C-alpha positions, 0 to 999 in steps of 0.5 A: 489427498496430498499423496494422491496429488503427488503419486496418483494417475493424471486424472486423480492428480487433477481432481486432487488439485481441484479439491486443494484449490477449493479447500484454500477458500474454506473458512478455518485458519489452520485448514487454509494455512496447511492447504496453502503449504501443500499447494506450494509443494505441489507447484514444485513436483520432484523430477521422476526417477531416471528423468533425463533431458534438456527440458525441465521436468515441469513440462510433463506436469502441465495439466496438473500445474495449470489446474492449480494455477487457475484455482489459486489465481483468484483474488480471494485465494491470493489474499489468503496466501498473503494473510498466512505469510505464504507469499514468498514461498508461493513466489519461489514455487512460481518462478521455476514454472515461469522460467520453464514454460516461458522458455518452451516453444509452443509445439505441443499441447495437452488435452484435458478431460473436458476436451480443452487444449492448453499450451505452454503459453497458457501455463506460463501466462497463468503462472506469470500473472499470478506471480505479478499479483504477489508483488502487490500483496506482500508489500514491505513495511510502509517506512520503506516507501514513505518518509523524507524522500520517497523512492522512484519506485517500490523496493519490492522486487523478486529479489526481496521475495526470494530473500524473505523465502530464504529467511523463512527457510532458515528459521525452519531449519534453526532448532533454536527458533523452532524449539516448540514442536507444535509450532514447527511445520510438518514434514509436508509443509517444508518447501520441496527445495530447502536450498536458498534460491537466487534470482540468478537461477532464473535468467529469463525472468531476471532479463525480463525484470531488468527490461521492465525496470528500464521501460519504466525509467526511460523511453525505449532504446533504438530497435535495430532493423533486421535483428531477432527482436525486430522480426518478432515485432513485425510479426506481432504488429502484422497479427494485431493489424492484419485487417488494415491495408496500409499499402505494405507500410509497416507500423514498426518504428526504428526508434522510440516514438518515430513514425518511420516505416519499412516493408512488412511481408511477414504473414501471421503464421510466421515462425516468429509467433511460435517462439517461446513466451519470453522472446515474445515478451521481449518484443512487446514494449516495441510493439506497444510503442509502434501501435501507440505512435501509429494511433497518435499519427492517425495511421491506426484508428482508436478502435483498431488500436483497441482491437489490436491490443485485445488480440495481443492479450488473447495471443499471450495473456502474460503480455498484459503485464507489459501493457500495463507497465508500458502505458503507465510509464508513458502516462507518467512521462506526459509525452502523448497528446490527449485523447478526446472521449467523444464517442466517435474515436474513443468511448464516451463517458457522457451518459454517466459522468455527471452522475458520478460527479454528483455521487462523489460530492455526495459521498464526501459531503456526507463524510464531512469533506467539501471541495467544490472546486473539484466538481466534474464539469459536463460542458468541458471537453472530456479527455484522457492521456492517450496511453490511459485511454488505450488502457481503459478501452482495452479493459472494457472490451473484456467479458466479465466471467471467471476466466477473465477475472484473474486478468482484470484483477491484474490490470484493475489496480494499476488502472485505478492507481493510474487514473487517480494520479492523473489530472482531474477528472480522469478517474471519474471518466474511467469510473463513468465508462465502467459504470456503463459496462457494469452498473452493479459495480457503480457504488465501488467505482464511484467510491474509488473515484472519490479518492482522487479528490485527496490526490489533488487537494491538501485541503480535502485531506486536512478536512478528512483528518479533522472529521476523523478527530471530531467523529472519534471524540463525538464532537461533531453533529453531522457525522456517521455516528455522534457517540464517538469511539472506534465504531464511529471512526471506522463505521461499517463500510458503505452501500446503497441499501440506505434510503437516498442512495450511497451512505456516508463513508466512515472517515477512518475507512476513507483515510485508510484508502487515501493516505498513500495519496499524501505527497507532503507527509511533513505538512500532514504531520504539522496538520495532525499536530495542529488538529490535535491541539484544537481538539484538546481545546474543544474538549477543555471548553466543553463547559470545563471551568478555567479558573483555579487550575492549581487546585483542580490538578490535585483532584481526580474527579469533578461532578457533572453540573450544568454540562460541566465534565470531570477532569478524568473524563477530559483526560480520557478524551485527551488520551483518545485524541492523542492515540488517534493522532499518533495512529494517523502519523504512523499510517501516513509516514511510518517510522521515518515520519515519527523520526521527523516528528521527534527531530524537527516538528515537535521542537519547532512547535515548542519554540513557536508562539502557540501559547498566545491568546486568553488562555496563555497566562503564566499560570496556564489554563485547563486547555494549556495543561491538557494540551501538554498532556496530549502531546506527551501521550501523542509522542509516546504513542508514536515512539511505541508504534515506530520502535516498540516497547521492548528491544526484540524488533530490529526497529528498536535499534533506532530508538536510543538515538532519537530518545536521547536527542529528545531528552537532550532537548528537554534538558536544554529547555529546562536549563534555560539554554533553549527559550520556548515560545509555548505556554508554560503550563503546556510545557510543564504538563508535557514534561511531567506527563512524558516522564510519568509515561516513561516511568509507568509504561516504558521503564526499559527505555531509560536504560538507553538514554544518556545519564547526564541528560537524565540528571538534567531533566530530573533536576528540572522536575525537582525545581517544579517540586516534582521530587517523587517523579524526578526520583522515579525517573532516576530509579528506573535508569539503572546503576548509572543513575544510582549515585544521582538518585542517592544524592536526591534522596539525601537532599529531599529527605524522601 
């Protein structure tokens, strides 16, 4: 099949490309992976023998490439490429296609066997929109975009995709990394070009990307009348608003956001509209600025603006990317007046808005989150920021079929993220408008709108975190499942096939969808720590006696009498709670948040007076002891998530620094240099539990800790009569600690 796609006739090539695209959706991991690899090669056909000319040889493969591009543009196929780690290779194959067809004037069209004709702009738009989708699916590790200071924008760039692709190619060529022949790609799996690819190889794409970044970062620069871009802007505006008679007045501004005018005499058949796609894209931001400014000043009605935007998107579908980025940036800047969604100027969501608000409250309440202050008020004026109103109005003009799915899938996530980030109730308004158009999407749209609550209320996030703990441990009575466990945490999604409408959403699923909404991640870490401690106290108070703790610590089990639970069962629950807490911290902020936990949050917690209350006597209580063990598991789990158990990953290089600081902190507290405010039983349980986990689970870590700090911690353990644990800690620390271990053996007689 691959050979037919490469060397068959034109019709055979197209048929083979169709079969390949269908095979990418077949269930079967190996079939999907090999099909994906073949498709990336097919998107980079070699130049025919003896080819010469100023144009790219890819132009001659337009019908074949177009079939491939359309076939893999759907969301399922893009997900499959992402799952197999093929996004960088696919991106590297798409960039030459974008560069070639975007630079080619649409003077020639190709006829397909179906009778349809395609132009270079169609091939370019299909390749370009697919390339943009890949930036959402091949995201960098979470710690790159989360932490103490969140970057202005994502660090995922075309350069990043090419860097990953070049690294993958280097690993293919390195015999030391591919010693197993069974794991090496076949000959057909290699990229057509085995040379490293840089973004400088695609000057048009690079220029567009720089303009895209500038459009996001600041308002548009001055548009000089009479130059090449100005002429294209005039032609596009005339095409978009050709039915509007403005007495010869142009909508083209000479500066961003202005309402100046000039005489427009360019017909919609102007040669400016027959330029290559890259030239058109360069002018689109100025077109959007002029159209939005005209609408804001009443020279263009909202309906005319929406129709004009649709004409622009139909003329060059690739312009949807610029429409999304420009409108998103303008919404963020907040310079435009609000648009009243009254059904006269803009579409009205009134028919469904109240229902959407009720369903949002119902979903969240069923999960255990109640935020009454965010209810949707039906009587107040319904408004959206003007650019957002224009964008959502544009999307609802599209017919829903496979031909438009690939474009709506490009706009949809951006529209959702934009609506969620805007003031309440922008996202419910968007959901209500789309529910009017597609009622079968009602559940999904309402669920998406419900996530907005967590962007506007930290209290809602804390409530959700609390429900995650109580549901996982089976401590609540109202949750999706009362037996606890991972099944209760993650559940089985949501749906409307249950009696009474939409079912409750599992709290873990909901948090996975909204955790990126958390703006103050440090605050959330403190809340997770607080909820962990409260959960442990709830576990301890479940009928467990609090007297004679010292005797109970020496026993492994307790029989269940009158509702009392055994210490072993309590410890199992404590481990589960600590594992959940560490997972939430890791998901919320990645390695940067774990570092902050070790450096700041945890030391501050021990210094503060968290041990006050009836259970804070010097001998300690069951709850205090379990809190200490919970913290030990919590910290170790966080470290493992962030830096791994071994030293194979690049992240593990950061581990010695923070591990050493934490041991230094413990040593200073044991020596009395630092005065702690927490319960003494909690501190003792934490230190002994942490040391025990180091010995039993991560002994290699001790080779990375300063030996003096290790000696001080071991001496502190010895003072607590934990001689065996102190010796074991020194025993796994290598030759450096051998002398101290020998001294302890002699002193204690172990």
